[in-house]
Residue, then its C-alpha position, 0 to 999 in steps of 0.5 A: m339940893l336934896v343931896v346937900l341937905a342929906a350931906g349937911f345933916v350928916q355933917g351936923l350930926t357927926a362933924f364929918g362926912f359931908a364930902l362922903i355923901s355929896l361928892p359921888l351924887l353931885a358928880l352925877f349932875l356936875p363936872m368934878q372940876q365944879a363939884v369939888p370946889i362947891i363941896v369944899l366951900l359948903s363944907l367950910v360954911s357948915n364947919v363954921v356953923i358947927l364950930y359956932d355951936t360947939w366952940k366952948h368945947l374946942q381945945l386948940g391947946r390940945i389939937w394945935l399940933l394936929i393942925v400944924a402937922g396936917l397942913a404941913a403934910v398936904p403938899f407932900g401928899a400931892w407929891l406922894l400922888a405923883w409917885l404911887d398908884v392912886a388905886v393902891m393908896k385908896v385900897a390900902a388906906g381904906l382897909l386900914i381905917m376900916l379895920f381899926a373902926i370895926a375893932m373899936l365897934r367890937g369894943k377894942t381900944f388902943p390906949i395912947r399915953r403920949e397924945k401930943t406925939a400921936f396928934v402929930v402922927v395922925g395929923l401927918i397921916s390925915g394931911l398926906l391922905n388929904g393931899s393925895i386921895s382927899v381923905s382927911g376926916p376919918p383918921v382924925a375922927l378915929f383917933l378922937s373916938n379912940q381917946g374917948v372924948d365926949r360928942q361935943t368935944f369930938k365935934a369941936n376939935l374935928t371941926g376946928y381942924a377941918i376948917m383949917l384944911n378947908i381954908h388951905t384947900l380953897v386958897v389952892f383952888g383960888v390960885a388955880g382959878m377954880l372958884d369962878g362965878e358959876t361955882l359961887a352962884a351954885c354954892a349960893w343956891l345950895l346954901p339954904a339946903m346945906a344950912a337946913g341939913v346942918w341945923l337938923g343934924i345939930k338938933c338931932v345930936r343933942m338927943l344922943n348919948d355919947a355911946l350912941f354917938k360914938k357908934i354912929a361916928l364909927w359906922l360912918i367911918v366904916c362906910s367912908s373907908l368902904w367907899t374909899v376901897l371901892s373907888g380904888l378898885s374901880i380905878v384898877 
């Protein structure tokens, strides 16, 4: 419950990072086949709560190409996983995302004029990474941060995209028989802790200005990328 509370707080604060915090720690207590569906279910609920808080800032007309491209690319990510080495993919993706995040922390920006085309590219990258190594949030968060959106728009758009990926993933889990009674019962027990964490995160983010929020989000992307690299190296 403490793990889920902490993960919920990070999710409520930045709109991503739930799996980054919860997966390595929950995997110490639960088998991966149970931990992953629990995390996706709780992540979906947390995203719905965050979207309820920020829905006025959601720009579906702006991000619909991101959603379509991301969902379309997920199956190809699974296909990619069958052909490429997982460790190499994790290290390469983690290092690339980390370098961009560090550059932006140092004040660099990468102006993109054709945003619709960029959303398609980012969605494809995110979907491919989600289907192969379960890393979908950082590329989208990095792009939104680069575009200079305010914190509420950042959270709303990222959450709207994440909800669609969560639903897609849960459908796959359901077909695979991974959403059994034990998993659902564990989610029910952990739900209050997740809700408390998300509530605290939402309250705290209102105390931040956009500049500080951007720094926190970028540092979380750096940590997420570093974890991806380290997990890839441990496989080798």
